[in-house]
N, C-alpha and C positions, 0 to 999 in steps of 0.2 A: 206494374200495378199488383200483380200476383205476389211479388216479393214483399211489397209494403203491407199487403193484407196479411200475409203469413207472419211478418214481423209483429204486426199489431196483435194477432192471435196469440203468438208466443209470449208477448208482454203481458196480456190479460191472464193467460194461464199461469205465468210465473207469479204475478201478483196474487192471484187466487190461491196458489199453492203456498205462498209465504203466509197469507192470512190464515189458511186452514191448518197450518202446522203449528200455530201458536198453542202453548200448553193451556189446557182448560183450567178454569177457576177451580181451586180445591174445594172439595166437599167434606163434610164431617165437622165435628166440633173439636178443634185443636185444644181449646182452653181447658176442657175436662181432663185432658191427659197430663196437665201440668201439676207437679207437686210443689210444695213450698220450698223444698230443698233443690229442685231441678227446674229452673226457668227454661222456657222453650226458645230456641234460636230460630227466628223467623226471617232473618235478613236475606235468605234466598228467595223470599216472596217478592213479587212486584208490589207496588203500592196498591194496585187494583186488587190483587189477590189478598193482601192483608186486609183491605177494607171489607172484602167479601167474607173473610173468616169471622170478623167481628159482627157483621150484620147477621150471618147465619147463626152465630152463637146466641145473639139476642132473640132471634126468631124461634129458636128451638128450645128455649128455656123459660121457666116461670119468670114473669117480669121482676126486675130488680127494684129495690126500693130507691136506690140512687144510681144515676148514670151520668157520666161525664162525657161531653162531646167536644171535639176540637181537633187539634193538630199536634205537632211535636211540642208546642208550647205548653201543653198540659197533659201529655201522655204519661208523664211521670207521677201524676196524682194517683195514690194507691190507698187501699183500705186501711193499712196500718197507720200511715200518717194522717189520714182523714179523721181518725179517732172516734168513729161511730161503730163500735163492734157489734151492736145489735141490729145494724142495718145492712142488708145485702147490697153489694156494690160491684159495678163493672165500669171499666174505662173504655169507651167506644172511640176514643180519639185515634185518628189515623195520621201519622207523620207523612209529609210529602206534598206540601202545597195545597192543603185543603183549607176551606174557609167556612164561615157561618152558613153558606149555602149548601155545603156538603152535610154539615151537622143537621140542618133542617131536613134534607132529603132522607137521611138514615133514620132520624127520629120519626118522620112521617111514615116510613115503612113499618117501623115498630108499632106506632100508634094505630095504624089502620088494621093491623092484625091482632091488636090487643096485647102486644108485648112491650109496650113502652114502659120505661121505669116510672115509678110514682113521682119521683122528682128528677127532672132533667136539667143538668147544669151545662149551659152552652156558652162557649167562648166566642166573643166578638173581638177580632184582632184590634189592637190598639189603633186609634184613629190616625196616628201619624204614619202607620205602616201602610195603610190603604190596601189591605188584602181583601179581595172580594171576587174570587174566582168561582166559576160555575162548577157544579158537581160532576167533574170529568171522569170520576172513577166508576160511574154507572155503566151498565151494558148499553150498546148502541141504541136499541129501541127506547130505553128509559131516557137517554140523553136527548133523543129527538122529541120525546114527549115533553120533557122539560122546556125545550126550545119552543115548542108549539104553545105551551102554557104561558111562557114569558112573552111570546109575541101577542097572544090574546090579552094578557094583562096590560101590555103596553098600549094596545088599541082601545082598551076599555077604561083605563085609569086616566083621570085628569092630571094626576101627579107625574105621569111619565110622558115626556115630550117625544115627538117623532124622531128627534135626533138621538135620544137615549134608546129608543127602539132599534134604530139602525146600529148603534154601538153594541147593543146586546146581540143582534143578529151577527155582526162581524165577529164578536167574541166566540159565538158558537161555531162559526165557520172556521176561524183560526184554530179553535180547540180541536175540531175534527181533523184538520190538516196535521196538527202536531201528533195526535194519536195515530193517524195513518202512517206518518213518517216514522214514528217510534216502532211500528210493526216490523221495520226493516233492521232493527237493532240486532247485531250479530249475536250478542249474549242471549237475547230472547229467542232468536231462531234456534240457537244451539240447545237451549232448554227444551223447546218444543220437539226438536228432532229426537233428543235423548228420551223424552217422555214417551213418544210413540214407539220407540225401540225398546221400551221397558227398562231403560237404564237410568232414568232420572225422575222417579216418582216420589222422591223424598222431599216433600214441601217443607218439612220441619224436623228438627231433631233436638235433643237436650243440649243446652248450652255447655260448651266446654269451659275450662278454667280461663279466665280473662275475657270471655265473651259476655256481652250484655244481652240477656234474653227477656222474653215477655213472661210476666207472672200470671197466675191463674185468674186474677181480677182484671186482666187486659192492660195493665200498666207496664211501663218499661222505664228503667232508670236512665237518667241522662248524666253520666259522669262529667264532672267539671275539672278543669285544670286550674288549681289554685294560683298558679303563676302566670296564667294567661291574661293578656291585656284586654279589658272590656272597652270596646270603642263605643262612642256615642252614636246612636242611630241617625240616619239621614231620613228626612221626610220622604215618603213614597210618592210616586206620581198619582194624580187623582184617578181612583179606580172604583170607589163606591158610588153606585148610581142611586141617588136618593129615592127616586120613585120606586125602584125595584126593592130597595131596602124596606120601604113601607109595605110592599106586598109580602115580603118575607116575614116581617114581624106580624102581619095579619094572619099568615098561615100558622105561625107559632101560637098566636092567640087562639086559633081554632083547635090546636092540639090541647092547649090549656083548658078549653071549654069541654074537651072530652075526658077531663079528669086528671090530667097530668100537670103537676106543678112545674112551671117553666121558669128557670132563673138564668138570666143572661148577664154576663159580666165582661167588661172590657179588659183585655189581657194587660197585666202589669209589665212595665219595662224597668230596666236597671235604674237605680237612684240617680246616677249622673245624667242619664238621658231624660228622666222624669223632671229633674230640676231644670234642665235646659228648656224643655218645652212648656213647663209651667210659666216660665218667664217670657217665652217667645213662641206661643203656639202658632202653627202654620194655619193659614186661612182655610185650607181644605179640611184639616182636622177639626177646626172650630165649627165649620159648617156641618161636618159629619156628626159630631157630638150633639149639636143643637137639634138636628133632624132626628137622630136616634132617640134622644130623650123625649122629644115632643111626640113621636109616634109610640113610644113605650107608654107614655101617659094616656094617649088616645085609646090604645088597646088594653090599658090597665095591666101591663106586663111588669114583672119584677126585673128591673134593669139597674145595673151598677156601673158607674164610670171607673176608670183605672184608679188604682190605689195611689194616693198622693205621695210625693217623694218623702215626706217626713214620717210616713208609716211603712215605708219599704224596708226590707231587711238588707242592711249594708254588710255584706259578707262576700268572701271569695268563692262561695259555692254556686254563684250564677254561672251557667254554662256559657252564656254570652248576654248581650244586652236585652234579649227578648225571651230568654228561657230561664225562669226563676227556679230556685231549689224546690224540690218536691215537698219537703216538710213545711216550708213557708207557704207555698201555694195551697197545699192541702188544708192547712190551718185556716187560711183565708176563706176557702170555699166552705169549710165546716161552719164558719161564722155566718155565712150567707144562708146555709141550710137551716140552722137552728134559730135564725133571727125571727 
């Protein structure tokens, strides 16, 4: 009995030690250090740390006139290609499995503190991809707050079934399990140990030759291999929960009502994939788009469906089927802004 209790105590102490040795989220504004000639190499940051650097940058500076929110699919949008030199711009996109729910979270944080950009361009992943993850990059208290708000929304809204409430609860539970499991990653543990030994405090450094770094405007190039084969995407498993999408769009409308112009666009896909799904759209993508547009009209939001295949850029500069070239995407977003 005593041995089992001692073992349990040692396990708890070990877990607490592992969690406590994690490297703290970086502080300070990395992006003000970046020059035009020297991008900043941030690949040593975890996705959570990178997200925090962008949020802190937004919170500590005068509101930008234009802000882009999303994931790796639009992190390459930059001020130069956007072609609006008289407008201040920052790219808040965070590569690494983020969705419109993360973009909503970070925009709300900026809006509630008076630091939201005057025009916020938010990416809604292409309906065929069915990307709709919760904002898992937030600190634990914030994640639990989101879970409570989603639970309340599910109980209050007639658009959200009890089954969908259970799906959302399961997602939060599984999310916490994955985050907890990730804490035992050897690389992360090593970083934490080195940090507390004073040997690993360099969160960022100037990019070396051949490395891809972040620019001062928060963007990051996505080099493409012109010889790479671009595969046609496969429809994702149903992930978008329509009732919760409604509450998300309602929250975006509330931000709009506080004086922020909110523009939501469905991410474009490679012409070959676009042509395929225009001829044979999946049932879940069709339902998602119909619900998306109906709720956009109800809340009077500026929403745009994916660019049709006949207007997509047919070039070898696509990184893959879901990551368009920076110049093309920036030009498209510029047209939405000046419309």
